[in-house]
N, C-alpha and C positions, 0 to 999 in steps of 0.2 A: 167640817165636823158639826156644822149647825143642823138644826132641825126645821128651819123655816124662818119666818120674819119675827123679830123680837117684839115689834109693836103689836103683833097679833097674839101675844103670849096668853097662854091659859095657865101657866105655872112658872112664875118668875124665879122661884128657887131652883127649878130644874133648868131653866135657861141659864142661870148663873153658874150652875154646876157644869153645864155643857161648855160655856164660854171659858171657865177655868180649866177644863180638860183640854180645850183647844189651845189655850195659852201655854199650858205645860208641854204640849206637843210642839208648839212653836219654839219654845226655849230649847227643846231637844234638837230640833232641826237647825236652829241658829248656831248652837254649840258644835254641831257636826262639821268637821273640817272638809268633808266631801261637798258641802253645800256652799256655793259662792253667793247665792242670792236666795232669800226667803221672802215670799210675798204674803202678808197678813191681810187678806181681803176683808174689808169692812170692820177691822178692829176698832176704828174710831167710833163706830156705833156701839160696840160692846163697852167701850170706855165711857161713852156718853150716858149709857143706861146703868152705869156702875156695876156691870157684870165682871169687868176687869179693872183693877186699880191702876190709874195712870202713873202714880208714883212708883209702883212696882215695875211697870213697863219701862219707864225712863231710867230707873236705877239699873235694871237688867241690861238694857241696851248700852248704857254708859260703862258699866263695870264688867260685863261678861261677854258681850258680843265680840267675836274675833275681829281684829282691825280691818281685814279685807273682805269681810262678809257684808254684803249689801242687804239691808232689810227694808222692804217697802211696806208702808202702812197705808191702807186706803180707807175711804169712807168720809162722809161729810162732817163738817164741824170739828176738825181736829182740835184737841185740847191745847191750850196755850203752852203748857209745859212740854208737850211733844213738839210743837212748832219751834220752841226755843232750843230744844235739844237736837233737832234735825240738822243735817247738812244741806238738804234740799227740800223745799216745800213748793208744791205746785197746786194752784187752785184751778179747778175745771169748771166750765159753765155749761149747763145743760142746753143743748140746742134742739135735740129731738130725742124722744124715748119711745120704745115700742109699747109700753103700757098705755100710752095715749092713743094708740091705734088698736087697742084691744088685745094685744099679744101678752099672754100671761108669762110670769117668771118661769124659767126653765131650770130644772135640776142640773147642776154642773156649769151653769152660766151665771145666773143671778144668785143662786144659793147651792 
């Protein structure tokens, strides 16, 4: 539901609005019993830039997420509160990235 890279923003209020809309959709998907796994790609970035409130995410996941629904949150620099609340935390190390070879980000892959 994003429109590009947040660090290249031209309108932070619009970016915040878009991130909030994505979070509302994510909550809807997480609540849906038909979904057993929901992946929130790069939500840690949205939290880091204060587009989505970390306390709201932690509270929702703690209080409203169905017990057997798996929610995967990705992105660098996860907030300490998310790490504390999580059942599993994995840290990945960049070895190679296509940007370094001149390959630009692709819709549907990087955003």
